[in-house]
C-alpha positions in Angstrom: 4.0 -26.9 142.4 1.4 -26.5 139.7 2.2 -23.8 137.1 -0.8 -22.2 135.3 -0.4 -22.8 131.6 -2.4 -20.1 129.7 -4.2 -21.2 126.6 -4.8 -19.5 123.3 -8.3 -18.7 124.6 -6.7 -16.8 127.5 -4.3 -14.9 125.2 -7.1 -13.8 123.0 -9.5 -12.6 125.8 -7.7 -9.3 126.2 -5.4 -7.2 124.0 -2.9 -6.9 126.8 -2.7 -10.7 127.0 -2.1 -10.9 123.2 0.7 -8.4 123.4 2.3 -9.7 126.6 2.3 -13.2 125.1 4.1 -11.9 122.0 1.1 -12.5 119.7 1.0 -16.1 120.9 4.7 -16.9 120.8 4.7 -17.1 124.6 2.4 -20.1 124.4 5.3 -22.2 123.1 5.6 -25.2 125.4 9.4 -25.1 125.1 11.4 -21.9 125.9 8.7 -19.2 125.4 11.3 -16.5 126.1 13.4 -17.8 123.2 10.3 -17.9 121.1 9.7 -14.2 121.9 13.3 -13.4 121.1 12.9 -15.2 117.7 9.7 -13.2 117.1 11.7 -10.0 117.1 13.7 -11.1 114.0 10.9 -10.9 111.5 9.6 -7.7 113.1 13.1 -6.3 112.7 13.4 -7.4 109.1 10.1 -5.5 108.4 11.0 -2.3 110.2 14.7 -2.2 110.6 15.6 -0.7 107.3 12.6 1.6 107.1 13.5 4.1 109.7 16.5 6.1 111.0 17.9 5.2 114.4 16.2 8.0 116.3 12.8 7.0 114.9 13.5 3.4 115.7 14.4 4.2 119.3 11.1 6.2 119.6 9.2 3.2 118.3 10.9 1.0 120.8 10.2 3.4 123.6 6.5 3.2 122.6 6.7 -0.6 122.5 8.3 -0.6 125.9 5.5 1.5 127.4 2.9 -0.8 125.7 4.7 -3.7 127.2 4.6 -2.2 130.7 0.8 -1.8 130.3 0.3 -5.3 128.8 2.6 -7.2 131.2 1.1 -5.4 134.2 -2.5 -6.3 133.3 -1.6 -9.9 132.2 0.4 -10.6 135.3 -2.5 -9.4 137.5 -5.0 -11.5 135.5 -2.7 -14.6 135.8 -1.9 -14.0 139.4 1.8 -14.4 138.5 3.6 -11.1 138.1 6.3 -12.4 135.6 4.8 -15.5 134.0 7.2 -17.3 131.8 4.9 -17.1 128.8 4.9 -13.3 128.8 7.6 -12.7 126.3 6.9 -9.1 125.0 9.9 -8.1 127.2 12.2 -10.3 125.1 10.7 -9.0 121.9 11.3 -5.3 122.7 14.8 -5.9 124.3 16.0 -7.9 121.3 14.6 -5.3 118.9 16.7 -2.7 120.8 19.8 -4.9 120.4 19.1 -5.3 116.7 18.7 -1.5 116.2 22.2 -0.9 117.7 24.2 -4.0 116.8 26.0 -4.5 113.5 23.6 -5.8 110.9 25.7 -8.7 109.6 23.9 -12.1 110.2 26.7 -13.5 112.4 26.5 -10.4 114.6 22.8 -10.9 114.9 23.3 -14.6 115.8 25.9 -13.7 118.4 23.5 -11.1 119.8 20.7 -13.7 120.0 22.8 -16.2 121.9 24.3 -13.6 124.2 21.0 -12.0 125.0 19.4 -15.4 125.8 22.3 -16.2 128.1 22.1 -12.9 129.9 18.3 -13.1 130.2 18.5 -16.6 131.7 21.5 -16.2 134.0 20.6 -12.7 135.1 24.0 -11.5 136.2 24.2 -8.7 138.9 22.4 -6.4 139.2 19.7 -7.9 137.0 18.4 -10.6 139.4 18.5 -8.2 142.3 16.5 -5.5 140.5 14.1 -8.1 139.1 13.3 -9.1 142.7 12.7 -5.5 143.8 10.8 -4.2 140.8 7.3 -5.5 140.4 4.5 -5.1 137.9 4.9 -4.5 134.2 7.8 -2.1 134.5 9.8 -4.8 136.4 9.0 -7.4 133.7 10.2 -5.1 130.9 13.2 -3.5 132.6 15.2 -6.6 133.5 15.3 -7.6 129.8 16.5 -4.1 128.9 19.4 -4.6 131.3 20.1 -8.0 129.6 20.1 -6.1 126.3 22.6 -3.7 127.8 25.0 -6.5 128.8 24.6 -8.0 125.3 25.4 -4.7 123.6 28.4 -4.2 125.9 29.9 -7.6 125.0 29.2 -7.0 121.3 31.0 -3.7 121.5 34.0 -5.2 123.2 34.1 -8.0 120.7 33.9 -5.6 117.8 36.7 -3.4 119.3 39.0 -6.3 120.1 38.4 -8.6 117.1 38.0 -6.0 114.4 40.6 -3.3 114.8 
């Protein structure tokens, strides 16, 4: 099976492609989803302390909607609804985690590894919903569910390990 590998030229031909590919992070030949997740860190370091949580959640909701638009258009242009290089879903989902999780670096590291694991493994019902939901919303939503699992595990760890 031949998998279409978009180029930088493709990413820069449309604003939706540029966003869906995480400003180019999704062009990484190795683990583009991880590259997208890593892209969220410097974005967080820039905006995280600048806004209160309700404003951050509003910004993330806007970025989610932008992602639905960008991933829908890009998926149609690629002919692959959820191409592996489209990593804006990881960026937004990990930003959500960073907005809610404790800010200590080791919590952020744990969040990173947990999120990547849940995004790759896709425990129920993530995989089932991913198969049913198509288009940009489906691309974005499964990562929000992986973020939810991550936040749940972090909350349990915090409750059990730090009385």
